[in-house]
C-alpha positions in Angstrom: 10.0 -17.8 -8.8 8.1 -17.0 -12.0 7.7 -13.5 -13.1 4.8 -11.7 -14.9 1.1 -11.7 -14.4 -0.7 -14.8 -13.1 -2.1 -17.2 -15.6 -5.8 -18.3 -15.5 -4.9 -21.8 -14.0 -2.9 -20.0 -11.3 -5.9 -17.8 -10.6 -8.1 -20.9 -10.3 -5.6 -22.2 -7.7 -5.7 -18.9 -5.8 -9.5 -19.2 -5.7 -9.3 -22.8 -4.5 -6.8 -21.9 -1.9 -9.0 -19.1 -0.5 -12.0 -21.4 -0.5 -9.9 -23.9 1.6 -8.9 -21.2 4.0 -5.2 -21.2 3.1 -3.1 -18.2 4.0 -1.7 -15.9 1.3 1.8 -17.1 2.2 0.7 -20.8 1.7 -1.1 -20.0 -1.6 2.0 -18.2 -2.8 4.3 -21.1 -1.8 2.1 -23.6 -3.7 2.2 -21.3 -6.8 5.9 -20.6 -6.5 5.0 -16.9 -6.2 5.7 -14.2 -3.6 3.1 -13.7 -0.9 2.8 -10.0 -2.0 1.7 -11.2 -5.5 -1.2 -13.2 -4.1 -2.2 -10.3 -1.8 -2.2 -7.9 -4.7 -4.1 -10.3 -6.9 -6.8 -10.8 -4.3 -7.1 -7.2 -3.2 -7.6 -6.0 -6.8 -10.2 -8.6 -7.6 -12.9 -8.4 -4.9 -11.0 -9.5 -1.7 -10.8 -12.9 -0.1 -14.6 -13.3 0.1 -15.5 -12.2 -3.4 -12.5 -13.4 -5.5 -13.4 -15.3 -8.7 -10.8 -16.6 -11.1 -12.8 -15.9 -14.2 -13.6 -12.3 -13.2 -9.9 -11.7 -12.2 -8.8 -13.0 -15.6 -11.2 -10.8 -17.5 -10.1 -7.8 -15.5 -6.4 -8.6 -16.1 -7.1 -8.7 -19.9 -8.9 -5.4 -19.8 -6.0 -3.8 -18.0 -3.5 -5.3 -20.4 -5.3 -3.6 -23.4 -5.1 -0.2 -21.9 -2.7 2.3 -23.5 0.6 2.9 -21.6 1.4 6.6 -21.4 4.8 8.1 -22.1 7.2 8.4 -19.2 7.1 11.6 -17.1 9.8 14.1 -17.8 12.7 14.1 -15.3 12.9 17.2 -13.0 15.5 19.8 -13.9 19.0 19.5 -12.5 19.7 22.2 -9.9 22.5 22.8 -7.4 21.9 21.3 -4.0 19.9 23.5 -1.6 21.7 25.0 1.4 20.9 23.4 4.8 18.5 26.2 5.9 16.5 25.9 2.7 16.3 22.1 3.1 15.2 22.5 6.7 12.5 24.9 5.7 11.2 22.5 3.0 11.2 19.6 5.5 9.1 21.6 7.9 6.6 22.6 5.2 6.5 19.0 3.9 5.7 17.7 7.4 3.1 20.4 7.9 1.4 19.4 4.7 1.4 15.7 5.7 -0.1 16.6 9.0 -2.8 18.8 7.4 -3.8 15.8 5.2 -4.4 13.5 8.2 -1.0 12.1 9.3 -0.1 12.5 13.0 2.6 15.1 13.5 5.4 12.9 14.9 4.7 10.2 12.2 4.9 12.9 9.5 8.2 14.3 10.9 9.8 10.9 10.9 8.6 10.0 7.4 9.8 13.3 5.9 13.2 12.9 7.8 13.6 9.6 6.0 12.4 11.0 2.6 15.0 13.7 2.7 17.9 11.5 3.8 20.3 10.8 0.8 20.2 7.1 1.6 16.5 7.1 2.5 17.3 5.6 5.8 18.3 6.6 9.4 18.8 4.8 12.7 16.6 5.5 15.7 19.4 7.5 17.3 19.9 9.6 14.1 16.1 10.3 13.9 15.9 11.3 17.6 18.9 13.6 17.3 17.8 15.2 14.1 14.2 15.7 15.3 15.2 16.5 18.9 12.7 14.1 20.3 13.0 11.1 22.6 13.7 7.6 21.4 10.3 6.5 22.6 8.6 9.1 20.3 10.6 7.8 17.4 9.8 4.2 18.3 6.0 4.9 18.4 6.1 6.8 15.1 8.1 4.0 13.4 5.6 1.4 14.6 2.7 3.4 13.2 4.5 3.9 9.8 5.6 0.3 9.5 2.0 -0.9 10.2 0.9 1.1 7.2 3.7 -0.1 4.9 5.4 3.2 4.8 8.9 2.1 6.0 10.7 -1.1 6.7 13.5 -2.2 9.0 16.9 -3.8 8.4 19.8 -4.7 10.6 22.9 -2.6 10.5 25.3 -4.4 12.7 23.9 -4.1 16.2 21.7 -1.3 15.2 18.3 -1.2 13.5 17.9 1.0 10.5 14.6 2.4 9.2 14.3 3.1 5.5 12.0 3.9 2.6 12.6 2.8 -1.0 11.1 3.0 -4.4 8.3 0.6 -3.4 7.1 2.5 -0.3 3.9 3.7 -1.9 3.1 0.3 -3.4 3.3 -1.2 0.1 1.3 1.6 1.6 -1.3 1.1 -1.1 -1.5 -2.6 -0.4 -2.0 -1.9 3.3 -4.7 0.7 2.4 -6.5 -1.7 0.1 -6.5 -4.4 2.8 -8.2 -2.0 5.2 -10.7 -0.9 2.6 -11.5 -4.5 1.8 -12.3 -5.1 5.5 -14.7 -2.1 5.6 -16.4 -3.3 2.4 -16.7 -6.8 3.8 -18.1 -5.8 7.2 -20.6 -3.4 5.8 -21.8 -6.1 3.4 -22.2 -8.5 6.3 -24.1 -5.8 8.2 -26.4 -5.3 5.2 -27.2 -9.0 5.1 -27.8 -9.1 8.9 -30.1 -6.1 9.0 -31.8 -6.9 5.7 -32.1 -5.0 2.5 -35.6 -3.8 3.3 -34.4 -1.8 6.3 -32.9 1.7 6.4 -29.8 0.4 8.2 -29.4 -2.5 5.7 -29.8 -0.1 2.7 -27.2 2.3 4.2 -24.7 -0.5 4.9 -25.1 -2.0 1.4 -24.6 1.3 -0.3 -21.5 1.9 1.7 -20.1 -1.6 0.9 -20.8 -1.1 -2.9 -19.2 2.3 -2.9 -16.1 1.1 -1.1 -15.8 -1.9 -3.5 -16.0 0.4 -6.6 -13.6 3.0 -5.2 -11.1 0.2 -4.3 -11.3 -1.3 -7.7 -10.7 2.1 -9.3 -7.7 2.6 -7.1 -6.4 -0.9 -7.9 -6.7 -0.3 -11.6 -5.0 3.1 -11.4 -2.1 1.6 -9.4 -1.7 -1.3 -11.8 -1.7 1.1 -14.7 1.1 3.1 -13.1 3.2 0.0 -12.4 2.9 -1.0 -16.0 3.7 2.5 -17.3 6.6 3.1 -14.9 8.0 -0.3 -13.9 11.1 1.2 -12.3 9.1 3.5 -10.0 
């Protein structure tokens, strides 16, 4: 499959595919591109209902002209922490994640994967380390997977859950998809209630705010990916 950013003719084909009601996977297949490339392209340029090839091309050119910052310094090398110190950090890490909105069990499973040397554990390993039931682990894994924060792979007869260098990119894509839905539905609501009503005005303002915030987040994420391609 070709690498690099989409060309303008490819963006025109994306727009045509969306207009024809094709899935992201089918559009990607016709372009010879991964489905994730199409999802990212559409999410950063208005969503499925507002995607325009010319606007997407202009935005891509603006992003390409931005200055790429120097790499971040590597953290200092220190001796490995003892088990008690590591355990204390994991507990504080999970507490922070919970305080910022993540359910407790989901936070504990995610941090348990983050602090594994391989970035992965089986359901049995997670249940034993966290001292919870397999059912609790299964529910947490489903929640995290739905949000792009882990993935599964087969390990013989077992299933292994893991995070990797692209975990936040996948989580970001899932978040952008959700925000696009909110922006789309509030826009539809504004049209339904009418711009001269208080409800319509409120919904339109919400839709516009979400669209602008999402675009800022998309631009920031793209800037990071260009600056630190190995991240």
